[in-house]
C-alpha positions as CSV (number, residue, x, y, z in Angstrom):
1,X,-9.7,-16.4,-4.9
2,X,-11.4,-13.5,-3.8
3,X,-14.2,-11.2,-5.5
4,X,-13.3,-7.7,-3.8
5,X,-9.6,-7.1,-3.0
6,X,-8.9,-5.6,0.3
7,X,-6.4,-2.6,0.0
8,X,-4.7,-1.2,3.1
9,X,-4.0,2.5,2.8
10,X,-1.6,3.7,5.3
11,X,-0.9,7.5,5.6
12,X,-0.5,9.8,8.5
13,X,-2.0,12.7,6.3
14,X,-5.7,12.1,7.1
15,X,-6.9,14.3,4.2
16,X,-4.8,12.6,1.7
17,X,-5.6,9.1,3.1
18,X,-9.4,9.9,3.0
19,X,-9.3,10.9,-0.7
20,X,-7.5,7.7,-1.6
21,X,-9.9,5.7,0.3
22,X,-12.9,7.2,-1.1
23,X,-11.7,7.0,-4.7
24,X,-10.5,3.4,-4.3
25,X,-13.9,2.4,-2.7
26,X,-15.7,4.3,-5.8
27,X,-13.7,2.0,-8.0
28,X,-14.9,-1.0,-6.3
29,X,-12.3,-2.1,-3.9
30,X,-12.6,-2.8,-0.2
31,X,-10.4,-0.4,1.7
32,X,-9.0,-0.4,5.3
33,X,-7.1,2.5,6.7
34,X,-4.2,2.9,9.0
35,X,-2.8,6.3,10.2
36,X,0.8,5.2,10.6
37,X,3.1,2.2,10.2
38,X,2.3,0.7,13.7
39,X,-1.4,0.7,13.0
40,X,-0.8,-1.0,9.5
41,X,1.3,-3.8,11.2
42,X,-1.6,-4.4,13.7
43,X,-4.3,-4.4,10.9
44,X,-2.3,-6.9,8.8
45,X,-2.0,-9.2,11.8
46,X,-5.8,-9.5,11.8
47,X,-7.0,-8.9,8.5
48,X,-6.5,-10.2,4.9
49,X,-4.8,-7.4,2.9
50,X,-4.2,-8.0,-0.9
51,X,-2.4,-4.8,-1.5
52,X,-0.7,-2.4,0.7
53,X,-0.3,1.2,-0.1
54,X,2.2,2.8,2.4
55,X,3.4,6.3,3.0
56,X,7.3,6.3,3.6
57,X,7.5,9.1,6.1
58,X,5.1,8.6,9.1
59,X,5.6,8.7,12.9
60,X,6.1,5.8,15.3
61,X,6.9,3.2,12.5
62,X,7.9,4.4,8.9
63,X,6.9,2.7,5.7
64,X,10.2,1.1,5.0
65,X,9.9,-0.6,8.4
66,X,6.5,-1.7,7.7
67,X,7.6,-3.4,4.2
68,X,10.6,-4.9,6.1
69,X,8.4,-6.5,8.7
70,X,5.9,-7.7,6.1
71,X,8.8,-9.5,4.2
72,X,9.4,-11.6,7.2
73,X,6.0,-13.2,7.1
74,X,5.2,-16.4,5.1
75,X,2.6,-14.3,3.0
76,X,3.1,-10.7,2.2
77,X,1.0,-8.4,-0.1
78,X,2.5,-6.4,-2.8
79,X,3.5,-3.1,-1.2
80,X,3.2,0.2,-3.0
81,X,5.4,2.9,-1.3
82,X,4.3,6.5,-1.7
83,X,6.4,9.6,-0.8
84,X,6.6,13.4,-1.7
85,X,10.3,13.3,-0.4
86,X,12.1,10.4,-1.9
87,X,15.9,10.3,-1.8
88,X,18.3,7.8,-3.4
89,X,18.7,5.8,-0.2
90,X,15.2,5.2,0.5
91,X,14.4,4.3,-3.1
92,X,17.3,1.8,-3.1
93,X,16.0,0.4,0.1
94,X,12.4,0.0,-1.3
95,X,13.9,-1.8,-4.3
96,X,16.1,-4.2,-2.1
97,X,12.8,-5.0,-0.1
98,X,11.1,-5.7,-3.5
99,X,8.5,-3.2,-3.0
100,X,6.0,-3.5,-5.8
101,X,6.3,0.1,-6.8
102,X,7.4,3.3,-5.6
103,X,5.2,6.4,-6.2
104,X,5.7,10.2,-6.0
105,X,3.1,12.0,-4.0
106,X,0.7,13.4,-4.8
107,X,-0.4,10.4,-6.9
108,X,-3.2,10.4,-9.4
109,X,-6.0,8.1,-8.7
110,X,-6.4,6.7,-12.3
111,X,-2.6,5.8,-12.3
112,X,-2.8,4.3,-8.6
113,X,-5.9,2.1,-9.7
114,X,-4.0,0.9,-12.7
115,X,-1.0,0.0,-10.7
116,X,-3.2,-1.7,-7.9
117,X,-4.9,-3.6,-10.6
118,X,-1.7,-4.8,-12.1
119,X,-0.4,-6.0,-8.8
120,X,-3.5,-7.9,-8.2
121,X,-3.2,-9.5,-11.6
122,X,0.5,-10.3,-11.3
123,X,0.5,-11.7,-7.9
124,X,-3.1,-13.3,-7.6
125,X,-4.3,-13.6,-11.2
126,X,-7.3,-11.3,-10.3
127,X,-8.8,-9.2,-12.9
128,X,-11.5,-6.6,-12.8
129,X,-15.0,-7.5,-14.1
């Protein structure tokens, strides 16, 4: 078990990513950042990630591809996919890949915190102190 969960926040919008990271750190989480899907995959290759928050539309490697690659691994963290521009096809693909949740951007930090805590509880039995 772990005391402080490590969240991976992946978004090519640096201002949005920074706001999420700062808010999640203030709420007691450890946060690792990635600026796109390729960097997210590289981070997950070397770091323990308990929950991945991933933007869908990014350069180099998009969020759906990141989740697809993660699902091929023996241990895959719950993935929360975020987008300001969902369409039926991308939501259905996220569901097929068993994304933990799909979220509309902008996302409220209190809602995101609740969803992250739910994922940590459901997958790992972790609860906030």
